[in-house]
Every structure is written in structure tokens, then in C-alpha cells.
MIGU-241584 format. One line per 10 residues: number of its first residue (from 1); their letters; for each residue z, x, y of C-alpha. Coordinates in nm, 3 decimals, always signed. Layout:
! residues N
NUM	a	Z X Y  ... .
END
This chain:
! residues 399
1	martkihvgl	+1.486 -0.243 -3.031  +1.258 -0.207 -2.692  +1.039 +0.105 -2.689  +1.036 +0.349 -2.413  +0.665 +0.301 -2.201  +0.516 +0.556 -2.017  +0.312 +0.478 -1.672  +0.090 +0.646 -1.454  +0.027 +0.596 -1.101  -0.261 +0.744 -0.921 .
11	eigtskicmv	-0.332 +0.730 -0.554  -0.680 +0.868 -0.393  -0.589 +0.912 -0.009  -0.738 +1.031 +0.261  -0.467 +1.363 +0.305  -0.348 +1.391 -0.034  -0.430 +1.282 -0.439  -0.098 +1.209 -0.644  -0.062 +1.134 -0.979  +0.292 +1.059 -1.078 .
21	vgevksdgsv	+0.404 +1.016 -1.463  +0.732 +0.773 -1.528  +0.911 +0.689 -1.821  +1.016 +0.345 -1.838  +1.315 +0.271 -2.077  +1.461 +0.005 -2.300  +1.726 -0.060 -2.042  +1.479 -0.083 -1.739  +1.547 +0.222 -1.571  +1.323 +0.494 -1.478 .
31	kilgvgqsks	+1.275 +0.889 -1.529  +0.976 +1.045 -1.339  +0.840 +1.315 -1.607  +0.574 +1.496 -1.376  +0.354 +1.451 -1.055  +0.059 +1.626 -0.986  -0.079 +1.657 -0.644  -0.367 +1.805 -0.504  -0.516 +1.809 -0.104  -0.773 +1.549 -0.078 .
41	vgvrkgeiyd	-1.143 +1.664 -0.033  -1.433 +1.389 -0.013  -1.208 +1.060 +0.103  -1.266 +0.952 +0.486  -1.057 +0.631 +0.566  -0.916 +0.572 +0.199  -1.283 +0.578 +0.112  -1.462 +0.767 -0.137  -1.765 +0.971 +0.050  -1.822 +1.242 -0.119 .
51	fpqvracvkd	-1.756 +1.171 -0.456  -1.794 +1.523 -0.677  -1.533 +1.668 -0.447  -1.290 +1.342 -0.508  -1.370 +1.404 -0.889  -1.275 +1.748 -0.898  -0.944 +1.678 -0.673  -0.859 +1.388 -0.928  -0.917 +1.638 -1.214  -0.698 +1.879 -1.045 .
61	alvkaedasd	-0.388 +1.633 -0.996  -0.474 +1.506 -1.356  -0.423 +1.889 -1.496  -0.122 +1.969 -1.278  +0.046 +1.589 -1.399  +0.026 +1.653 -1.729  +0.158 +2.006 -1.727  +0.419 +1.905 -1.552  +0.540 +1.593 -1.794  +0.402 +1.765 -2.099 .
71	veigsvflsv	+0.222 +1.407 -2.132  -0.111 +1.373 -2.228  -0.284 +1.084 -1.981  -0.529 +0.835 -2.089  -0.462 +0.576 -1.834  -0.360 +0.487 -1.511  -0.208 +0.253 -1.243  -0.450 +0.276 -0.933  -0.383 +0.188 -0.578  -0.698 +0.140 -0.384 .
81	tgahiqgvnh	-0.734 +0.069 +0.002  -0.964 +0.062 +0.279  -1.077 -0.168 +0.599  -1.295 -0.342 +0.362  -1.004 -0.483 +0.156  -0.863 -0.832 +0.288  -0.568 -1.072 +0.222  -0.576 -1.446 +0.252  -0.355 -1.726 +0.139  -0.509 -2.012 -0.070 .
91	lgsyrlpdne	-0.361 -2.370 -0.102  -0.463 -2.532 -0.431  -0.360 -2.920 -0.464  -0.452 -3.126 -0.798  -0.408 -3.501 -0.852  -0.233 -3.667 -1.156  -0.429 -3.890 -1.331  -0.309 -4.242 -1.233  -0.138 -4.306 -1.563  +0.053 -4.002 -1.566 .
101	dtiepehvke	+0.327 -3.878 -1.380  +0.494 -3.601 -1.547  +0.318 -3.252 -1.417  +0.188 -3.064 -1.772  +0.083 -2.730 -1.806  -0.250 -2.814 -1.780  -0.191 -2.995 -1.479  -0.049 -2.677 -1.335  -0.324 -2.451 -1.445  -0.567 -2.708 -1.307 .
111	akeiaravai	-0.395 -2.637 -0.935  -0.404 -2.268 -0.989  -0.772 -2.274 -1.100  -0.824 -2.439 -0.769  -0.624 -2.207 -0.555  -0.796 -1.895 -0.696  -1.126 -2.024 -0.638  -1.143 -1.907 -0.261  -1.479 -1.820 -0.173  -1.527 -1.461 -0.070 .
121	pqdhvyihhi	-1.861 -1.258 +0.047  -2.120 -1.221 -0.231  -2.066 -0.851 -0.238  -1.662 -0.855 -0.294  -1.467 -0.860 -0.576  -1.136 -0.990 -0.632  -0.837 -0.762 -0.707  -0.509 -0.995 -0.661  -0.434 -1.388 -0.723  -0.069 -1.356 -0.620 .
131	irrfgvdgfh	+0.094 -1.667 -0.715  +0.340 -1.748 -0.348  +0.510 -2.099 -0.445  +0.445 -2.422 -0.607  +0.470 -2.758 -0.465  +0.508 -3.126 -0.607  +0.380 -3.360 -0.339  +0.433 -3.145 -0.023  +0.784 -3.032 -0.149  +0.763 -2.687 -0.216 .
141	haaspigltg	+0.918 -2.511 -0.548  +0.970 -2.154 -0.608  +0.947 -2.176 -0.982  +0.676 -2.380 -1.209  +0.690 -2.749 -1.138  +0.604 -2.817 -1.483  +0.862 -3.128 -1.635  +0.908 -3.267 -1.286  +0.773 -3.591 -1.163  +0.554 -3.622 -0.919 .
151	rtvdanfhiv	+0.137 -3.729 -0.814  +0.008 -3.402 -0.684  +0.100 -3.066 -0.783  +0.033 -2.744 -0.545  -0.061 -2.384 -0.633  -0.006 -2.120 -0.332  -0.193 -1.814 -0.369  -0.234 -1.485 -0.168  -0.570 -1.356 -0.307  -0.687 -0.986 -0.205 .
161	hgirsrienq	-1.065 -0.891 -0.232  -1.263 -0.597 -0.141  -1.640 -0.454 -0.160  -1.758 -0.412 -0.505  -1.968 -0.104 -0.464  -1.637 +0.102 -0.306  -1.402 -0.040 -0.564  -1.626 +0.038 -0.847  -1.680 +0.415 -0.702  -1.298 +0.476 -0.743 .
171	ikcvrempld	-1.318 +0.322 -1.079  -1.583 +0.558 -1.195  -1.440 +0.860 -1.031  -1.111 +0.809 -1.263  -1.342 +0.701 -1.595  -1.499 +1.047 -1.573  -1.208 +1.233 -1.593  -1.217 +1.025 -1.852  -0.918 +0.832 -1.803  -0.870 +0.399 -1.843 .
181	vddlvfapia	-0.805 +0.187 -1.534  -0.496 -0.018 -1.642  -0.478 -0.203 -1.308  -0.577 -0.199 -0.953  -0.330 -0.226 -0.697  -0.389 -0.292 -0.354  -0.166 +0.019 -0.190  +0.046 -0.187 +0.070  +0.126 -0.394 -0.278  +0.242 -0.102 -0.433 .
191	taqvaldrea	+0.458 +0.020 -0.128  +0.668 -0.260 -0.111  +0.761 -0.217 -0.495  +0.989 +0.064 -0.351  +1.020 -0.048 +0.000  +1.189 -0.371 -0.059  +1.453 -0.543 -0.257  +1.462 -0.940 -0.299  +1.732 -1.004 -0.031  +1.495 -0.823 +0.245 .
201	rergalvidi	+1.183 -1.024 +0.088  +1.386 -1.332 +0.116  +1.499 -1.224 +0.482  +1.171 -1.127 +0.554  +1.003 -0.755 +0.631  +0.710 -0.580 +0.731  +0.625 -0.269 +0.548  +0.348 -0.015 +0.708  +0.256 +0.253 +0.531  +0.038 +0.498 +0.775 .
211	gggttdyaly	-0.161 +0.811 +0.641  -0.399 +1.031 +0.656  -0.696 +0.774 +0.745  -0.533 +0.447 +0.693  -0.248 +0.232 +0.816  -0.174 -0.069 +0.523  +0.084 -0.333 +0.571  +0.233 -0.607 +0.393  +0.427 -0.896 +0.506  +0.682 -1.078 +0.324 .
221	sdgmieatgc	+0.861 -1.408 +0.412  +1.088 -1.664 +0.219  +1.071 -1.424 -0.065  +0.666 -1.423 -0.085  +0.402 -1.237 +0.020  +0.198 -1.417 +0.349  -0.011 -1.143 +0.455  -0.161 -0.781 +0.348  -0.426 -0.579 +0.501  -0.556 -0.228 +0.613 .
231	ipvggdhitn	-0.675 -0.070 +0.930  -0.893 +0.230 +0.942  -0.660 +0.439 +1.160  -0.415 +0.698 +1.048  -0.251 +1.052 +1.124  -0.585 +1.231 +1.105  -0.739 +1.062 +1.391  -0.465 +1.131 +1.610  -0.520 +1.487 +1.508  -0.852 +1.466 +1.592 .
241	dihlvtglpf	-0.774 +1.329 +1.961  -0.544 +1.610 +2.038  -0.834 +1.865 +1.926  -1.084 +1.659 +2.157  -0.876 +1.671 +2.462  -0.727 +2.034 +2.409  -1.038 +2.175 +2.253  -0.804 +2.320 +1.968  -0.952 +2.368 +1.646  -0.873 +2.097 +1.428 .
251	skaetlkvre	-0.654 +2.296 +1.172  -0.432 +2.392 +1.473  -0.426 +2.053 +1.642  -0.287 +1.916 +1.322  -0.022 +2.210 +1.344  +0.068 +2.125 +1.676  +0.064 +1.739 +1.591  +0.324 +1.806 +1.320  +0.526 +2.068 +1.438  +0.582 +1.965 +1.834 .
261	gdasgdsars	+0.463 +1.617 +1.869  +0.717 +1.313 +1.974  +0.599 +0.923 +1.997  +0.923 +0.812 +2.177  +0.782 +0.828 +2.524  +1.133 +1.004 +2.606  +1.051 +1.229 +2.913  +1.340 +1.489 +2.838  +1.122 +1.506 +2.509  +0.828 +1.610 +2.715 .
271	vgvvklsdek	+0.904 +1.896 +2.936  +0.736 +2.241 +2.924  +0.498 +2.338 +2.695  +0.394 +2.429 +2.382  +0.266 +2.785 +2.327  +0.040 +2.873 +2.032  -0.010 +3.225 +1.884  -0.318 +3.282 +1.663  -0.286 +3.439 +1.299  -0.197 +3.816 +1.450 .
281	gfaeaevkrq	+0.083 +3.689 +1.672  -0.110 +3.716 +1.984  -0.093 +3.436 +2.261  -0.378 +3.194 +2.188  -0.287 +2.863 +2.382  -0.053 +2.651 +2.579  -0.061 +2.265 +2.584  +0.147 +2.055 +2.809  +0.390 +1.849 +2.558  +0.386 +1.573 +2.824 .
291	llndiirqrl	-0.002 +1.543 +2.745  +0.039 +1.640 +2.336  +0.300 +1.382 +2.340  +0.124 +1.101 +2.556  -0.191 +1.154 +2.271  -0.004 +1.078 +1.987  +0.197 +0.770 +2.138  -0.126 +0.604 +2.287  -0.275 +0.630 +1.949  +0.011 +0.519 +1.755 .
301	eetlgllrrr	+0.082 +0.258 +2.057  -0.299 +0.114 +1.985  -0.256 +0.110 +1.598  +0.080 -0.077 +1.565  -0.066 -0.328 +1.869  -0.392 -0.376 +1.650  -0.153 -0.412 +1.308  +0.072 -0.693 +1.507  -0.235 -0.898 +1.636  -0.319 -0.935 +1.263 .
311	lpdgaierig	-0.012 -1.113 +1.178  +0.002 -1.466 +1.127  +0.157 -1.675 +1.444  +0.511 -1.675 +1.421  +0.515 -1.407 +1.189  +0.689 -1.132 +1.386  +1.003 -1.404 +1.420  +1.041 -1.444 +1.028  +1.108 -1.101 +1.005  +1.458 -1.108 +0.928 .
321	tgvflsggts	+1.520 -0.789 +0.790  +1.328 -0.536 +0.955  +1.017 -0.287 +0.954  +0.995 -0.081 +0.655  +0.778 +0.276 +0.771  +0.611 +0.486 +0.487  +0.316 +0.723 +0.468  +0.291 +1.092 +0.577  +0.241 +0.933 +0.967  +0.579 +0.800 +0.957 .
331	lmrgfgelah	+0.758 +1.113 +0.990  +0.601 +1.195 +1.311  +0.940 +1.239 +1.531  +0.984 +0.918 +1.762  +0.780 +0.703 +1.543  +1.086 +0.508 +1.497  +1.153 +0.434 +1.829  +0.838 +0.353 +1.877  +0.747 +0.081 +1.641  +1.092 -0.070 +1.772 .
341	evfqrdiyrp	+0.937 -0.122 +2.082  +0.649 -0.274 +1.947  +0.803 -0.519 +1.686  +1.144 -0.546 +1.862  +1.289 -0.539 +1.498  +1.542 -0.301 +1.312  +1.324 -0.010 +1.170  +1.340 +0.121 +0.813  +1.269 +0.431 +0.588  +1.235 +0.314 +0.243 .
351	eppelsgvqa	+1.494 +0.457 +0.047  +1.388 +0.586 -0.294  +1.539 +0.374 -0.614  +1.790 +0.530 -0.873  +1.553 +0.750 -1.083  +1.586 +1.048 -1.321  +1.372 +1.315 -1.353  +1.201 +1.538 -1.045  +1.291 +1.293 -0.806  +1.347 +1.466 -0.514 .
361	sfkdpqftta	+1.030 +1.512 -0.403  +0.993 +1.144 -0.337  +1.211 +1.098 -0.066  +0.949 +1.210 +0.147  +0.783 +0.871 +0.262  +0.461 +1.011 +0.147  +0.492 +0.951 -0.222  +0.612 +0.578 -0.174  +0.256 +0.402 -0.293  +0.260 +0.651 -0.587 .
371	lgliryaqiv	+0.651 +0.568 -0.684  +0.551 +0.210 -0.615  +0.303 +0.224 -0.867  +0.533 +0.283 -1.140  +0.752 +0.026 -1.039  +0.413 -0.206 -1.024  +0.350 -0.099 -1.359  +0.694 -0.189 -1.488  +0.704 -0.526 -1.347  +0.382 -0.602 -1.515 .
381	esdrapkrgl	+0.437 -0.503 -1.842  +0.840 -0.661 -1.840  +0.643 -1.006 -1.704  +0.326 -0.972 -1.893  +0.104 -1.301 -1.993  -0.246 -1.359 -2.103  -0.475 -1.283 -1.793  -0.815 -1.193 -1.697  -0.888 -0.809 -1.752  -0.975 -0.555 -1.567 .
391	lsklwpfsr	-1.366 -0.556 -1.593  -1.340 -0.946 -1.523  -1.157 -0.855 -1.191  -1.486 -0.688 -1.096  -1.701 -1.050 -1.105  -1.664 -1.328 -0.842  -1.465 -1.643 -0.972  -1.715 -1.845 -1.077  -1.555 -2.161 -1.171 .
END
């Protein structure tokens, strides 16, 4: 009988550091054993800029996760993000020798090797090689074509890569806990494990995870990943805009944004003023709702516009299911209405899967990526095959 397996996901975000401990049971169900969360200090736009502070925050999250789960944590699945990370599709084609017409495992392997060997900048390293589909003589196949008759076999991969030093700094931070890194996962790919089911991927879906410092996205169509990326803009940029325009301290601007802001553009929600009081309850400032909401909407509209322009040509038309919003900033009032205006597609919030354990907190979309890491680990564990280890990921593909 298969035994249970414990996996741990770690997200080092701009606003928070979250570590979640999950137990995958023999029947495939998942039980969340514990969560450790710490306010993030030393991270900007998803990347580490103050190593000692981030290390202390990760240590705090680790202690909390171990206390909550009663598990001694030794390794984690680590999500990574940042504008330096890029996703690209690459096709590899291999022509069979003239005296052969049946596709063998070695032919598929050759096509894979060609597809994986995409040129990347010298200072970049690979994070993911995700098979999208195969092809035989130009005809697409979802599964391996071994045993079929043909002259040319294709392998189409989605390849994610990023700057070596920035990724290594995150790994170093984790290893100084000390913890091992089971695998690296680009954040929107982790988020998609929770946000999308098979039907959504088949019909086409866009996942947008907007946090404090970044907006990550993953596009799926025909059941395959089509595009991924990261825009270095998030909720903190909205707060800073409010701070600059109104002159309020950053902390007050953040409170104003969360409690009173609205991105819908509905004039009925922009009437009157918002009065702020100081710690003693005395009046401190007044801000017109119209001004506040215009600041919020303009920044979010710009961000979603940038994301839309990054999508492949015709991608919007292939989104049959809709757009899934996650991340803390997606909780902004009216954000769903704004996203619908930009993409002209149905808007959804990821529904948490059926879990046991301390699952109530995971109804908050800011935890979607952390939970997605557990789902990703579950998939890797059930579908494990011989592959290059983590250390080899940190070196460009040389063949």
C-alpha cells in the first residue's frame, strides 16, 4: 500500500513569506498540516535585496510552520518570481533515418533534446522544461508518439528561464535555514495547479496572480501551457501612487487603499470624501473618493494592459473559460469589473480544492500560490521520472 507523503511549499513574496505543510495521502487527497507566515522585509518586486532580513523572515515562517504542523521540515518546493524570468515556446524536430519509419523511444528523446536546447542569455539558467505536445509529420499528438509510423517527430516545450544570480540567492537563503530545495517552481505555474482544472485548461484560461510587488500570469489553451511571465508591478505600487498624490504616509495610504478603494470605475462608488483619523482619533486628513479610486484604477488598468500586450497574438480569443484572479491585490473592490473590461472574458476567483486540516485561511486568494506548490509537489511525486536534478538546472543546457 502506498504511504502518505509530506510536502512543504515556500513562497518568498514581496508582502509576505508563507510556508505550508501538506500531507498527500495514499488515495491522493491532501491534508494541510500547518501554515507559517511572516511579513516580508527585504524583498522588492519579488526579488531579494536585503539578504539578512529575508533570511530572518524565512526562519520565522519556518518556526511557525513547524510548530503548527508538528513536523520537522527538511526540504521545500520553492516558488520564484521576478521580471527577469521569461517563458518561451520552442519546437524540436527530428527526422528519422531513411531505413526507419516506426518512431522509437530514442527518436522522441532526440526531438526532446533539440526542443530543450533553446538559446538563453549567458547569465540565465533554466527553471522549467514543460512538454506541450508532440507531433508526427506535422500532425499534433497530446501523448507520446512512440510506436506510430512517420518520418518526422516533433516535441514542443514551454521553457522558463531567469537570471542565475537572483535565483541562486533565493536558494541560498533557504539552504541557510538549513533546508534543501526539492524543486523550483515559477509562481504562476504553481498558482495554476489550484486555479485551473482540466476542463478550464482545455477550453483556455488565463491565470493572473497580482501580489504586492509583481503580477504573474500563466496562459493555457487546448490543455497546454502557452505563455507565462511576470510584470514588476503590484499592490505596493498603487499604495505608493496614493502616497505621492495625497502626501499621506505609506502606511496610511495602504490602509486607505484596502479599506476604501474601488477600481470599478463606477461613479456611484466615488461620491464624497474619506476622512482619516490619527492614533488618538482626531481628524488627520480628507481624501476625495473620486481621486482615490482614479489613482487605483489607473494603475491597475495600466498593469492589465501591459499584461494583455504581452500575450501571444490571438490569445484572448482562445480563452474560452475565462480569467482567474488571485493574489492579495485581487481582493481590491471592483478589480473583477476592471479585468472584465480589459479582457472581455468571464472573471473567476480560484476555488480552493477539497482539503482537510487547517484549510479556512486558504480561501483567501493570497495563499493560492503556496497551496499550488503542494499540488505541484503531488503531481511531481505521482508522475516522477528520471530527470536532471536541481543542481543541473543552474547550468545552461550545453548539448
